[in-house]
N, C-alpha and C positions, 0 to 999 in steps of 0.2 A: 256667149259661155267663159263661166269663171276660172282665173288655171289651176281652181282649187277642183275642178273636175278633169279630163282625163279621155282622149281616144281611144278605146282599147284596141277598136276592129269594122271590121266593117260583115256585115253581111253577102253574099254572094248567089250565087244560082240554085236549083232548086235540084237536091238531091234524091232520088227515088219518089215512092207513090203518096207516101207517110205526112206533106210537107218540110221536110227535111230540111234545111238550110247549107253549104258552103259555110263556112268562118275561116273569114282570115283574122290572123290576130298581127297588130302590128310590133308587136314583140315576138314575136317566133314561137310564145308560150301558151297556152290553155287554158293550163286551169284555173287562173285566177280569171278564168270568163263561165268556162266550164261548173267550176261550184256554185256561180251564182243559182237565187235562185228566180229572183225576175230581174231583166235588165230596164237600160233608158234605153232608144230608141230613137234620133233624132238624122234628118235631112232639110234637102231649103225650106221644103214649107210645113214640114209639120212632126209635133214630137207625141212618142210611145212608153209606157212604161207596162211591157211582155210579161208572163208565165214564162218561165222555162218547164218546158213537160220530160223532155229528152235533151240529151248530146250523145254523141257518138267520136270515139279518133277510127277515123276507117284508113286503110293501107294509102288512099289516096285523099288522102284530106279529113278535117274534123268538119261536124254536121254536127247542129241544132234545131231545137224545133218549140215550135210558141203557143202555147194555146191557143185557140179561137185559128189556127189556123191552120185547115188537120192534112189542108193541098196542097200541091207545086200549084196549081191555079194560083189555092188567098195563099201561100205564103208566099209566091210571089211581088204581092202589094210589099214584101218587105225589102226585093232585094235591095242593094245600098246604101240602106241606111247604116247607120258610123250608128256604135255601139260606146257609150257613153260614161262613166263614172266617176263620185271619187276615186281623191290621189290614192288612199287609204291603197283600194280595193283594186290600182293594177299594178303590174309582176312587180317583182321587188328587183332595186337598181342593185349594181354590182357595184365595185368600188370602179371608183373613174367612171360608173353611165351616170345618164341624165335622164331626163325628160324632155325629151319636142323641144316642149313648150316654156322648156325652162332656158332655152336661148334668146325667145325675143325680147329684149331691153338689157342685154350685155352690147355694152362696147369692142369695137372691134380695135387691138392693139398692134403696133409692129411687131417683128421679134422680138423673144429676149437681147438685148444688150444691144440693139440696136437706136442710134437717139428718137426712135416712133416708139420704143417702146415703152411708153408711158403717157405715150398722148391719142386719144381719142379721136382714131379714124373716120367713125361709124361707129349707127349702134344698132345693132337688127332691130328689122320688126315685124319681121315674117321669113320664114320657112316653107321652103314652096317644093312640094317635090313635081318631079323632074326628072324622068331617065334613071340609069342607075343611082345614083347623088341625090338625096333632095340637092336642096341654092341656100342661101343664105343671102335674106334679100336686107340689104341695107342703105340708110338715110344716110348721106355723107353732109358733112358742115355746112355744105356749101349749096345743102337742099337736090340736090341731086340722089337719085337712089341707083343702086347698084346690088349689081347678082356678086355670090363666092361661092364657086365649088364645093359642095362640106366636101372635102377632099384632102388628103397629108400632103398635101402638095403646094396648100392654098390656107389651109387652117392648121395650126398645130394645138397648145393647152388653149385648155375650156377648164376654166376656172368660176364654177360659179357662183360660191360661195364670193371671190373677190369682184365677179360681175365682169368678166368680160372674155373675149376668146381674143388668140392669139394669134393675126395674122402672116403665117408665115410669107406670103409671093404678095407687099403692097401693093405693088406697082395694079394691079390685077383691076382694083381701083380707080385710074388715072383713064 
């Protein structure tokens, strides 16, 4: 996938008897997903375009149903598939917000005012989900890889336009 496409969410377990699936939104917002008439779905083995026939916000979560998947048994084939869309269809960004995909390729720099503030300590090559917070996978200048918890104790300023992430605790790379 290109950086022009983003993952909006994932389809979860069936709910009810009409083929509705639970909808997990990675932004926590649902309007930008449920207002679409068709969705682009992907998993490791295949991709497909599905027509949305209904969606509902329930007390225990949001659900969505697709044409051609009229029962829990048929809809189960879509469980775990990711919902992809063009960047323009993603949840709108607020001030000081960014999409996770935009972190990949940014330089890691030392804390502001430190001798390493302008030095590239590594380059972010992936964002890895794991536990309550994601991890930044960085390729270091010596060829090693390091994982940095994406937490305020380790990560400071994120400046997408300037192309860097401030590493508050650069010793984590050692």
